[in-house]
N, C-alpha and C positions, 0 to 999 in steps of 0.2 A: 505494499501500501505508502503513494505517496501522500504526504501530505505539504499544503501552502499555506503558511499564518500570515496572514497580514498583520502589524502590531503599530498601534501610535507610537510616540515620543511618550515617555512622562510627561504628567499636563505639569508647567510653572505657573497656570492662574487657575482657580473656580471651574473658568470658562474657557477653556483650553476644551478643543473634542479630543476622545475618547475613542477607541477601536478595534479590536483583538479577533479576527475573524479568521477562522479552520476550514481549508478542501480538502478533501479529499479524492484523491480519483487511484484505480486500478485496473486490471484487463480482465472478463469473463470467460472460462473456458468450456468447453466441453457443453456450449450454445450453438444450434446451427442458425446463425443471423439470418442467412439467405432465407431460410424457411419463415421466419420471423416474417422480415420484409413480404414476403411472398402474402405472409396472413392479414398483414396489414392494411396491402394495396388492395383487397381484397374487401376489407370490416369495412376499408372508406368508402367504398361506393354504396354500400347498404348503410352504411349512418347515415351519411351525407342524404341518401333516399327517405329517409324513415324519421329525422329530426330538424328539427328547426334551429339557426343558430341559438346560444344562450344571452340568454341578455342578466341574469342579477343572478349572485353566489347559489350554490346548491343547496349549498345550509345557511343556518338563521346562527348559528355559531359561528360563520366563518365570513359574518360581516365586515372586515375587517377587512378582507381577501382584496386583490387589487382587481379589477372584475369590468370587464368592456365584452361586445361581441367575439374578439377574438385573443381576448385576456391581453390588449394593446400591446401585443405581437406583431400587425402588422398581416397577418396572415387573411385577413377579411373573412366574408361572411361565408364566404365558400368551399373556406378550408375544413380541414378534419378539427385542426385545433379548435374552431366556431362549435363543435359538439362535446368539447372537453367534459363538459356536465353532464351530459345527459350517459354515460357511457364509462365502466370503470375497466380497462384492458387487464386489470390483475380477474376477473370474473370469465376471461373468456375459457373457453377447454382446452381450446390443443397443446399438448406435450410439452413446445418448446416454449410456450407461453409462459404453462403453466411450473416452468422451471425454473422464473426468474424473483416470484416474491422471494423464495426462500434465499436466494442470494441476495435481496436486497436489505432482507431484514439480518444476514448475518453481517453484512457489510456494514449497516447502520450501526451494530455492535462490537463490530472491532475496531471502526470510524473511532465510536465513544472513549471504546479501551485506549487509544493510541494518544487519542490530545486530554485523556485523563477527565474524561466529564462525565457524570453519573448517567446526566441526561432522563427520557421518560422511558418508561415502557407503554402508558396506555395514550396509545395512540391507532387510529386508522389508517393506513398503507392505500391511495389511492392515486391512479396512474390513468393516463390518455397517451398517444399516439399525435406525434408532430410528421407532418410529410410537406416539403419544401420544391417546389419544381421550380426549374433555371430561370433564374430573373427573379427570385425571390429573396428573401432574408426576414429574419427573426429582431423585428425592433428589442430598444433596452424596455424592460420591462420588470416587473416587481409580482413575487407566485402571493408574499405578504407580509402586510405591516403589520398589522396585529401581537396587542403586548402578549398575546402568545402563541406566536411565530412558534415555527421549531424550523425543518430540515424538510429541503426540499432536493432532489436528483433525477438526474440524468441518463439515459442509455443510448449511445450510437448504434441506431442496427445496421443502416447502411450508406455509408456518406462519402463524399472524395473533395476535399480539397479545401475544406474548412475550419472554420477553429471558433469555439466560442468565444468570450467576453466577458471577465467579470468585475463589476463596476464596483470599488470604495464606496460602500453606502454614504460616509461621511462627507467624504469630497467626488462629488461630481458635477463640478461643474470649471470652466475655465479649462483646466488641464483634467479631468481626473485618471484618477488610480484605476489600474485596470491590470487583471489576470489573466492571459492570455493562454486558453488547452485545446492545440488542435487536435480535432474531430477525428478519430479511426475509430472504426468498428470494434465492438465490444468493450468499447472505454464505459464507465460507471464513473457518475460524479455525484458530490454529494454535497452541498453548500448550506449555509442559514438561509431559510427562504426570504428572508426582506434583504438579500442580496442582489441589485439590478442585473440583469446579463443579456447579452445581444450576439447575434450572429454576424459571420459573411453571408453575402451575396452567394448564393449557388448559384456556380457556372457550368457543371457539367450537365449534360441530356436524361442520368439517370436520377431520382426521387432524391433526396437525404431525410432520411427514418430516423425519426429520433421518439423513443418511452418515455416520457415527463411523469413528475411522480411527487407528492405531496403524504409528509406525518404530519398527516391531520390532528391535531390534539383539540378536546372537549376544553374551553375553560376550567368548569367544574371538577375538573380531572387533576387541575394544579398544584400545585404547591412546591412555590417556589424555591422552597429551602430544601428539597430534594433536587436542584440541581444548583451542583455545583462543583468545586473543583476538589476531588480528590485528595 
């Protein structure tokens, strides 16, 4: 596992900005990502035909989450992303898809152990697929700015010559500080849900496909005293 951290200098005044964020990434083996790409493209047609674009958060307890037709990604109302609240990819029954949730949960546990944070165990893991075609890009967006925001992530299913950029949440103006991670098939990335991120423009003819996911936390289940450094 690779850990990237961005940390502010010690504050010299009571009003100086402070931050300390971790990103974790590694590669998944023993999963047929070509098969998953085929499944997503088949499901995409079905979901676009069945559901309209979503306008509001799916759950009341996520009302702090950033929401628009396409989650402010810029992919538009005709994208699979605009239906992300209508389906949960982890409910799909295909064998290769069913491998992914245990992998993500294991990665979550090891990530927390690596950065020595206790984290949470009471959450719901939900996921959706994003499909980008030639000329499209995902604009800077945030998964959640809630007081109970936790962790999000994504897995690269199919990609070619693109990267994802993670912006320091405190320093977003003038000359934003970013972490660039080139996209590679099988790469899983975990990051705080409040971290803005965006991608390059898709220039290849083949679709860029990712699986995005959130660890959704109910506010009533949170005891902030349990979230601390060990």
